[in-house]
C-alpha positions in Angstrom: -4.0 16.8 14.4 -7.6 15.5 14.9 -8.9 17.8 12.1 -6.1 16.7 9.8 -6.9 13.0 10.4 -10.6 13.6 9.7 -9.9 15.5 6.6 -7.5 12.9 5.3 -10.0 10.1 5.9 -12.8 12.2 4.2 -10.5 12.7 1.2 -9.8 9.0 1.0 -13.5 8.2 1.1 -14.2 10.8 -1.6 -11.4 9.4 -3.8 -12.9 5.9 -3.5 -16.4 7.2 -4.3 -15.0 9.0 -7.4 -13.3 5.8 -8.5 -16.6 3.8 -8.1 -18.6 6.6 -9.9 -16.2 6.6 -12.8 -16.1 2.8 -13.0 -19.9 2.8 -13.2 -20.1 5.3 -16.1 -22.7 6.1 -17.6 -25.0 4.7 -14.9 -26.2 7.2 -12.1 -25.5 10.1 -14.6 -27.9 12.2 -16.6 -26.8 10.2 -19.8 -28.2 7.0 -18.4 -31.7 7.8 -19.6 -30.5 7.9 -23.3 -29.3 4.3 -23.3 -31.4 1.6 -25.0 -31.6 -1.9 -23.7 -28.7 -3.3 -25.7 -26.3 -0.4 -24.8 -27.3 -0.8 -21.2 -26.5 -4.6 -21.2 -23.1 -3.9 -22.9 -22.2 -1.2 -20.5 -23.2 -3.3 -17.5 -20.9 -6.2 -18.7 -18.1 -3.8 -19.4 -18.3 -2.0 -16.1 -18.5 -5.3 -14.2 -15.2 -6.5 -15.7 -13.4 -3.2 -15.3 -14.7 -2.4 -11.9 -13.2 -5.7 -10.6 -9.9 -5.1 -12.3 -9.7 -1.6 -10.9 -10.5 -2.7 -7.5 -7.9 -5.5 -7.6 -5.3 -3.0 -8.5 -6.3 0.1 -6.4 -7.3 -1.6 -3.1 -3.8 -3.2 -2.3 -2.1 0.1 -3.2 -4.4 2.0 -0.8 -3.8 -0.6 1.9 0.0 -0.4 1.6 0.0 3.4 1.5 -2.4 3.8 4.4 -0.3 1.2 6.4 2.9 3.1 5.7 1.2 6.3 6.7 -0.1 4.7 9.9 3.4 3.5 10.8 4.9 7.0 10.0 2.3 8.7 12.2 3.3 6.5 15.2 7.0 7.2 14.7 8.6 10.4 15.3 8.6 13.3 17.8 5.0 14.3 17.1 3.3 10.9 17.2 -0.4 11.0 16.7 -1.9 7.8 18.0 -5.5 8.6 16.9 -4.5 9.4 13.3 -2.4 6.3 13.1 -5.3 4.3 14.4 -7.6 5.7 11.8 -5.1 5.1 9.0 -4.6 1.5 10.3 -8.4 0.9 10.3 -8.6 2.2 6.7 -5.8 0.0 5.6 -7.3 -3.0 7.2 -10.7 -2.3 5.5 -9.0 -2.0 2.2 -7.3 -5.3 2.7 -10.5 -6.9 3.9 -12.4 -5.7 0.8 -9.6 -6.9 -1.5 -9.6 -10.3 0.2 -13.4 -10.6 -0.1 -13.2 -9.7 -3.8 -10.5 -12.2 -4.5 -12.5 -14.9 -2.6 -15.7 -14.1 -4.5 -13.9 -14.3 -7.8 -12.5 -17.7 -7.0 -16.0 -18.9 -6.0 -17.5 -17.5 -9.2 -14.8 -19.1 -11.4 -15.0 -22.6 -9.8 -18.8 -22.7 -10.4 -18.4 -22.0 -14.2 -16.0 -24.8 -14.8 -18.6 -27.5 -13.7 
């Protein structure tokens, strides 16, 4: 069960990294050097908006799914406490990042209204 838990966590981290890489397109890719200054500015603004939106949508879903998985790993005849702990920690991290993102968005919005 330890190996399954580690592989699951690694797949979750790889999925989050893939989401971040796609959200930052075309930066950190071979096509980045072909952009001029105006295209770079437009892509940065576009990515910033969509990256926040994607994170607001994906992070709570990950937190809920990982929390349910953690609870299901604790219940049943083959309870795996270590795997449940890892999934619970991942769920808490997703919730923490989501909360920090929402808090920073509120702070940013209030300063623009002044």
